[in-house]
C-alpha positions as CSV (number, residue, x, y, z in Angstrom):
1,M,0.0,0.0,0.0
2,Q,1.3,3.5,-0.9
3,A,0.0,6.6,0.8
4,F,0.4,10.2,-0.3
5,P,-0.9,12.6,2.4
6,A,-0.9,16.4,2.3
7,E,-1.7,18.7,5.2
8,K,-2.2,22.4,5.5
9,P,-2.5,24.0,9.0
10,F,-4.2,27.4,9.3
11,A,-5.6,29.5,12.2
12,A,-9.4,29.4,12.6
13,T,-9.2,31.6,15.7
14,E,-6.4,32.8,18.0
15,A,-6.9,29.7,20.2
16,V,-7.7,27.1,17.6
17,K,-5.6,25.9,14.6
18,V,-7.3,23.7,12.0
19,T,-5.4,21.3,9.8
20,A,-6.9,20.3,6.5
21,H,-5.9,16.8,5.3
22,L,-6.1,15.3,1.8
23,G,-4.9,11.8,1.3
24,L,-4.6,9.4,-1.6
25,R,-3.9,5.7,-1.1
26,Y,-3.2,2.9,-3.7
27,K,-3.7,-0.8,-3.0
28,H,-3.3,-3.8,-5.3
29,V,-5.7,-6.5,-4.2
30,T,-5.8,-10.2,-5.3
31,V,-8.9,-12.2,-4.5
32,D,-9.0,-16.0,-4.4
33,D,-11.7,-18.2,-6.0
34,F,-14.9,-18.6,-3.9
35,N,-18.6,-19.3,-4.2
36,A,-21.2,-17.1,-2.5
37,G,-25.0,-16.8,-3.0
38,G,-25.1,-18.9,-6.2
39,F,-22.3,-16.9,-7.8
40,S,-18.8,-18.2,-8.6
41,Y,-15.9,-15.8,-8.4
42,R,-12.6,-16.7,-10.1
43,N,-9.2,-15.4,-9.1
44,E,-9.1,-11.7,-9.9
45,S,-7.0,-8.7,-9.0
46,A,-7.9,-5.0,-8.7
47,N,-6.1,-1.7,-8.4
48,L,-7.9,0.4,-5.8
49,F,-7.4,4.2,-5.2
50,E,-8.9,5.7,-2.1
51,Q,-9.2,9.4,-1.4
52,N,-10.0,11.0,1.9
53,V,-10.6,14.6,2.8
54,C,-11.0,16.0,6.3
55,A,-10.3,18.9,8.7
56,F,-9.6,18.6,12.4
57,P,-9.1,21.2,15.1
58,R,-5.9,21.4,17.1
59,R,-5.9,23.6,20.2
60,R,-2.8,25.6,20.8
61,P,-1.2,24.8,24.2
62,A,-1.8,27.5,26.8
63,S,1.3,29.6,27.5
64,R,2.9,29.0,30.9
65,A,4.1,31.8,33.1
66,D,7.6,31.1,34.4
């Protein structure tokens, strides 16, 4: 499996930083022969691409007085 993520942090407010995430994954899958529900499946392979998009908040740590 190969993964290619990209992230971009930006400030939503002074206290909250949001990170936008875009990911692309590649998988090569090989399936064995099997029978299910009256159907017969022969050995096949597939190239799968998955894309995910999300954004998640990250709170900035509170500053400490020394």
